[in-house]
N, CA, C and O atoms as a MOPAC input file, in Angstrom:
PM7 MOZYME 1SCF
protein

 N    -31.47500 1   -10.98900 1    -6.72100 1
 C    -32.09700 1    -9.84400 1    -7.23100 1
 C    -30.94000 1    -8.67300 1    -7.33800 1
 O    -30.77400 1    -8.04100 1    -8.38100 1
 N    -30.15800 1    -8.45200 1    -6.14800 1
 C    -29.22600 1    -7.37900 1    -6.15900 1
 C    -27.98700 1    -7.77000 1    -6.75200 1
 O    -27.04900 1    -6.97300 1    -6.75000 1
 N    -27.85700 1    -9.06100 1    -7.33000 1
 C    -26.56500 1    -9.50600 1    -7.89400 1
 C    -26.36200 1    -8.85800 1    -9.26800 1
 O    -25.22200 1    -8.78500 1    -9.72700 1
 N    -27.29600 1    -8.43900 1    -9.86800 1
 C    -27.17900 1    -7.86400 1   -11.30500 1
 C    -27.35700 1    -6.43400 1   -11.38000 1
 O    -27.92800 1    -6.04000 1   -12.39700 1
 N    -26.96500 1    -5.48400 1   -10.45500 1
 C    -27.21600 1    -4.10700 1   -10.41400 1
 C    -26.28600 1    -3.49900 1   -11.44000 1
 O    -26.75300 1    -2.80600 1   -12.34400 1
 N    -24.95300 1    -3.73700 1   -11.33600 1
 C    -23.97700 1    -3.17300 1   -12.25300 1
 C    -23.73100 1    -1.80900 1   -12.01800 1
 O    -24.26900 1    -1.19700 1   -11.09500 1
 N    -22.78400 1    -1.20600 1   -12.97000 1
 C    -22.45700 1     0.28300 1   -12.71700 1
 C    -23.53500 1     1.26500 1   -13.06100 1
 O    -23.74300 1     2.27300 1   -12.38500 1
 N    -24.21300 1     0.94100 1   -14.13300 1
 C    -25.46400 1     1.94300 1   -14.40400 1
 C    -26.34700 1     2.06200 1   -13.19500 1
 O    -26.67000 1     3.16300 1   -12.75000 1
 N    -26.72700 1     0.95300 1   -12.67800 1
 C    -27.73900 1     0.90900 1   -11.49200 1
 C    -27.06000 1     1.64400 1   -10.34100 1
 O    -27.74500 1     2.48900 1    -9.76400 1
 N    -25.83200 1     1.44600 1    -9.93300 1
 C    -25.22100 1     2.07200 1    -8.82100 1
 C    -25.08400 1     3.58900 1    -9.15400 1
 O    -25.14300 1     4.40100 1    -8.23100 1
 N    -24.90400 1     3.99600 1   -10.43000 1
 C    -24.95100 1     5.40700 1   -10.59300 1
 C    -26.17700 1     6.11200 1   -10.44500 1
 O    -26.28400 1     7.23500 1    -9.95200 1
 N    -27.14500 1     5.36900 1   -10.91400 1
 C    -28.60700 1     5.81300 1   -10.77000 1
 C    -29.08600 1     5.93400 1    -9.31300 1
 O    -29.83400 1     6.85100 1    -8.97300 1
 N    -28.65300 1     5.01300 1    -8.47300 1
 C    -28.81200 1     5.05700 1    -7.03100 1
 C    -28.14800 1     6.19900 1    -6.41900 1
 O    -28.73600 1     6.92700 1    -5.62000 1
 N    -26.88000 1     6.38300 1    -6.79000 1
 C    -26.12800 1     7.57900 1    -6.21800 1
 C    -26.78300 1     8.96600 1    -6.56500 1
 O    -26.78000 1     9.90100 1    -5.76300 1
 N    -27.33000 1     9.03000 1    -7.78900 1
 C    -27.88100 1    10.31400 1    -8.23600 1
 C    -29.16400 1    10.61500 1    -7.54300 1
 O    -29.51500 1    11.75700 1    -7.24500 1
 N    -29.92400 1     9.41200 1    -7.27400 1
 C    -31.18400 1     9.51800 1    -6.49900 1
 C    -30.92600 1     9.98100 1    -5.10100 1
 O    -31.55900 1    10.92000 1    -4.61900 1
 N    -30.03400 1     9.35100 1    -4.47000 1
 C    -29.65600 1     9.75700 1    -3.08700 1
 C    -29.14900 1    11.20600 1    -3.02400 1
 O    -29.46300 1    11.89300 1    -2.05300 1
 N    -28.42900 1    11.67800 1    -3.94600 1
 C    -27.81200 1    13.03200 1    -3.93400 1
 C    -28.97200 1    13.95500 1    -4.17600 1
 O    -29.00900 1    15.03700 1    -3.58900 1
 N    -29.94900 1    13.58000 1    -5.02900 1
 C    -31.07400 1    14.42800 1    -5.19900 1
 C    -31.85900 1    14.68900 1    -3.96600 1
 O    -32.21600 1    15.80300 1    -3.58300 1
 N    -32.10800 1    13.48600 1    -3.34800 1
 C    -33.05300 1    13.53200 1    -2.23500 1
 C    -32.41400 1    14.08300 1    -0.87600 1
 O    -33.14800 1    14.64300 1    -0.06100 1
 N    -31.15900 1    13.93800 1    -0.65100 1
 C    -30.49800 1    14.43600 1     0.60500 1
 C    -29.60000 1    15.70100 1     0.28500 1
 O    -29.35300 1    16.43600 1     1.24100 1
 N    -29.13200 1    16.00300 1    -0.83800 1
 C    -28.35100 1    17.18500 1    -1.06300 1
 C    -27.00400 1    16.84400 1    -0.70200 1
 O    -26.73600 1    15.92200 1     0.06800 1
 N    -26.07200 1    17.65900 1    -1.31000 1
 C    -24.65600 1    17.50000 1    -1.11500 1
 C    -24.23300 1    17.87000 1     0.28600 1
 O    -23.36300 1    17.17800 1     0.81500 1
 N    -24.70900 1    18.79900 1     0.88300 1
 C    -24.29700 1    19.24200 1     2.29400 1
 C    -24.65400 1    18.14800 1     3.20200 1
 O    -23.84200 1    17.77900 1     4.05000 1
 N    -25.79300 1    17.60800 1     3.09100 1
 C    -26.28900 1    16.48000 1     4.08700 1
 C    -25.35700 1    15.27300 1     4.00000 1
 O    -24.96300 1    14.70500 1     5.01900 1
 N    -25.00700 1    14.88600 1     2.76100 1
 C    -24.24900 1    13.67800 1     2.45100 1
 C    -22.82200 1    13.97500 1     2.90500 1
 O    -22.19700 1    13.04700 1     3.41800 1
 N    -22.19800 1    15.25000 1     2.76400 1
 C    -20.92200 1    15.42700 1     3.20400 1
 C    -20.77200 1    15.44200 1     4.67700 1
 O    -19.73400 1    15.02200 1     5.18900 1
 N    -21.74000 1    15.89600 1     5.37800 1
 C    -21.77000 1    15.93800 1     6.91800 1
 C    -22.01300 1    14.58300 1     7.48600 1
 O    -21.53800 1    14.27700 1     8.57900 1
 N    -22.78700 1    13.70400 1     6.73500 1
 C    -22.86600 1    12.27700 1     7.07900 1
 C    -21.57200 1    11.63700 1     6.97300 1
 O    -21.16300 1    10.88600 1     7.85800 1
 N    -20.88800 1    11.91200 1     5.89000 1
 C    -19.61100 1    11.07500 1     5.63900 1
 C    -18.54100 1    11.57900 1     6.68400 1
 O    -17.67800 1    10.82900 1     7.13900 1
 N    -18.65400 1    12.80200 1     7.00200 1
 C    -17.77900 1    13.33700 1     8.17500 1
 C    -17.91700 1    12.56000 1     9.48000 1
 O    -16.96200 1    12.16100 1    10.14700 1
 N    -19.28900 1    12.37600 1     9.79400 1
 C    -19.61800 1    11.70700 1    10.94600 1
 C    -19.22900 1    10.22900 1    10.96100 1
 O    -18.82000 1     9.66100 1    11.97400 1
 N    -19.38400 1     9.64700 1     9.77600 1
 C    -18.89000 1     8.20100 1     9.62300 1
 C    -17.41000 1     8.15300 1     9.83500 1
 O    -16.95500 1     7.22000 1    10.49800 1
 N    -16.60300 1     9.07200 1     9.33400 1
 C    -15.19600 1     9.09200 1     9.50300 1
 C    -14.78400 1     9.34900 1    10.89500 1
 O    -13.78200 1     8.80600 1    11.36000 1
 N    -15.56400 1    10.20700 1    11.61500 1
 C    -15.13500 1    10.32400 1    13.03100 1
 C    -15.59600 1     9.13700 1    13.87600 1
 O    -15.00000 1     8.89700 1    14.92700 1
 N    -16.60100 1     8.39800 1    13.48600 1
 C    -16.93600 1     7.14300 1    14.13200 1
 C    -15.88500 1     6.03400 1    13.88100 1
 O    -15.59500 1     5.18300 1    14.72200 1
 N    -15.37600 1     6.11600 1    12.72500 1
 C    -14.32700 1     5.02600 1    12.43300 1
 C    -13.01500 1     5.28800 1    13.23800 1
 O    -12.40900 1     4.38300 1    13.81200 1
 N    -12.61000 1     6.64000 1    13.23600 1
 C    -11.55400 1     6.98200 1    14.00500 1
 C    -11.69000 1     6.68900 1    15.55100 1
 O    -10.73400 1     6.23800 1    16.18300 1
 N    -12.90400 1     6.96000 1    16.13500 1
 C    -13.02700 1     6.77300 1    17.59300 1
 C    -13.01200 1     5.17700 1    17.78800 1
 O    -12.54100 1     4.65500 1    18.79800 1
 N    -13.58100 1     4.44400 1    16.70800 1
 C    -13.55200 1     2.97800 1    16.95300 1
 C    -12.09300 1     2.39000 1    17.05600 1
 O    -11.70400 1     1.61500 1    17.92900 1
 N    -11.34200 1     2.90500 1    15.98800 1
 C     -9.88200 1     2.51500 1    15.98100 1
 C     -9.08400 1     2.88700 1    17.24600 1
 O     -8.27900 1     2.10100 1    17.74700 1
 N     -9.33400 1     4.10900 1    17.74500 1
 C     -8.74500 1     4.52300 1    18.95200 1
 C     -9.17600 1     3.66400 1    20.08800 1
 O     -8.35200 1     3.35900 1    20.95000 1
 N    -10.48100 1     3.22800 1    20.15700 1
 C    -10.79000 1     2.43600 1    21.29200 1
 C    -10.24900 1     1.00200 1    21.21200 1
 O     -9.97800 1     0.42500 1    22.26500 1
 N    -10.08300 1     0.41600 1    20.08000 1
 C     -9.45900 1    -0.89200 1    19.94900 1
 C     -7.93900 1    -0.70200 1    20.36300 1
 O     -7.40100 1    -1.49500 1    21.13600 1
 N     -7.38200 1     0.20100 1    19.90800 1
 C     -5.92700 1     0.39200 1    20.36200 1
 C     -5.77400 1     0.63900 1    21.80300 1
 O     -4.85500 1     0.07600 1    22.39800 1
 N     -6.57200 1     1.41400 1    22.41900 1
 C     -6.56700 1     1.67800 1    23.82900 1
 C     -6.71600 1     0.33600 1    24.60600 1
 O     -5.93300 1     0.00300 1    25.49600 1
 N     -7.81900 1    -0.43300 1    24.18700 1
 C     -8.02800 1    -1.70500 1    24.80400 1
 C     -6.87300 1    -2.69600 1    24.71400 1
 O     -6.56900 1    -3.44500 1    25.64200 1
 N     -6.26000 1    -2.65400 1    23.56100 1
 C     -5.13800 1    -3.62400 1    23.26200 1
 C     -4.00000 1    -3.19700 1    24.22300 1
 O     -3.33100 1    -4.07400 1    24.77000 1
 N     -3.75700 1    -1.90300 1    24.44800 1
 C     -2.67400 1    -1.44200 1    25.27200 1
 C     -2.89000 1    -1.77500 1    26.69100 1
 O     -2.00300 1    -2.14800 1    27.45900 1
 N     -4.28700 1    -1.59300 1    27.02100 1
 C     -4.67200 1    -1.89300 1    28.46300 1
 C     -4.56000 1    -3.40600 1    28.74400 1
 O     -4.15600 1    -3.79500 1    29.83900 1
 N     -4.92100 1    -4.28400 1    27.73900 1
 C     -4.74000 1    -5.71600 1    27.98000 1
 C     -3.21500 1    -6.08500 1    27.97100 1
 O     -2.83000 1    -6.99400 1    28.70700 1
 N     -2.39900 1    -5.46200 1    27.22400 1
 C     -0.94300 1    -5.76800 1    27.22900 1
 C     -0.38900 1    -5.36100 1    28.51700 1
 O      0.39200 1    -6.15400 1    29.04300 1
 N     -0.67000 1    -4.19300 1    29.16100 1
 C     -0.38000 1    -3.74900 1    30.46000 1
 C     -0.74700 1    -4.73000 1    31.46700 1
 O      0.10300 1    -5.13700 1    32.26100 1
 N     -2.02900 1    -5.16900 1    31.49600 1
 C     -2.54500 1    -6.09400 1    32.51500 1
 C     -1.73100 1    -7.44200 1    32.45800 1
 O     -1.28000 1    -7.93700 1    33.49100 1
 N     -1.55200 1    -8.03600 1    31.19000 1
 C     -0.78000 1    -9.17700 1    31.14300 1
 C      0.68700 1    -8.96900 1    31.63800 1
 O      1.21600 1    -9.80500 1    32.37000 1
 N      1.27900 1    -7.93800 1    31.26300 1
 C      2.63300 1    -7.69500 1    31.70200 1
 C      2.70700 1    -7.59000 1    33.30100 1
 O      3.73500 1    -7.90100 1    33.90200 1
 N      1.63800 1    -7.16700 1    33.90400 1
 C      1.71800 1    -7.16000 1    35.35800 1
 C      1.42100 1    -8.64800 1    35.93200 1
 O      1.92300 1    -9.01700 1    36.99500 1
 N      0.70700 1    -9.34400 1    35.28000 1
 C      0.24600 1   -10.66200 1    35.67300 1
 C      1.24200 1   -11.87200 1    35.29000 1
 O      1.02500 1   -13.02800 1    35.65600 1
 N      2.25000 1   -11.52400 1    34.59000 1
 C      3.07400 1   -12.59300 1    34.23600 1
 C      3.91500 1   -13.31800 1    35.27500 1
 O      4.17900 1   -14.51900 1    35.22100 1
 N      4.29200 1   -12.51900 1    36.17700 1
 C      5.24300 1   -13.15700 1    37.31900 1
 C      4.32000 1   -13.27100 1    38.55000 1
 O      4.30800 1   -12.39600 1    39.41600 1
 N      3.55800 1   -14.36000 1    38.60300 1
 C      2.65300 1   -14.62700 1    39.71200 1
 C      3.08600 1   -15.67900 1    40.66600 1
 O      2.31600 1   -16.00800 1    41.56800 1
 N      4.36900 1   -16.29300 1    40.53300 1
 C      4.79400 1   -17.28700 1    41.24500 1
 C      5.16200 1   -16.63900 1    42.67800 1
 O      5.86600 1   -15.63600 1    42.80100 1
 N      4.61900 1   -17.31500 1    43.67200 1
 C      4.90300 1   -16.93300 1    45.04800 1
 C      6.43700 1   -17.04600 1    45.31600 1
 O      7.16200 1   -17.85300 1    44.73500 1
 N      6.86500 1   -16.12400 1    46.28400 1
 C      8.21500 1   -16.00100 1    46.64600 1
 C      8.84700 1   -17.32700 1    47.10100 1
 O      9.99500 1   -17.64100 1    46.78700 1
 N      8.06100 1   -18.06600 1    47.83600 1
 C      8.53600 1   -19.22400 1    48.41100 1
 C      8.92900 1   -20.41900 1    47.39000 1
 O      9.82300 1   -21.24100 1    47.58900 1
 N      8.13800 1   -20.35600 1    46.33200 1
 C      8.52000 1   -21.30900 1    45.29300 1
 C      9.57400 1   -20.88500 1    44.35200 1
 O     10.17500 1   -21.74100 1    43.70200 1
 N      9.85200 1   -19.60100 1    44.22800 1
 C     11.05800 1   -19.03300 1    43.45200 1
 C     12.29500 1   -19.43800 1    44.12900 1
 O     13.31300 1   -19.66600 1    43.47500 1
 N     12.25700 1   -19.54200 1    45.42800 1
 C     13.52600 1   -19.80300 1    46.14200 1
 C     13.90400 1   -21.36200 1    46.02100 1
 O     15.08500 1   -21.69900 1    46.10600 1
 N     12.99700 1   -22.20300 1    45.84200 1
 C     13.14500 1   -23.66700 1    45.77900 1
 C     13.50900 1   -24.02900 1    44.25900 1
 O     14.00700 1   -25.12100 1    43.98500 1
 N     13.26400 1   -23.15800 1    43.38500 1
 C     13.59900 1   -23.46200 1    41.91700 1
 C     15.02900 1   -23.48700 1    41.69800 1
 O     15.47800 1   -23.71700 1    40.57500 1

């Protein structure tokens, strides 16, 4: 059913949404979506950095007694 919407259908939906919610409400909603995306990306980057730091600390876990025998 939704496969045959096309450009005219999308334009009609956009106009209806604009009339129902108004330009100010839609622009504030898009601003909030942008802030959410930015926060998500920041969280992903922070978690990657945290994992890299924890792996760097855990790489050399060989006991000292085994290091001397090698």
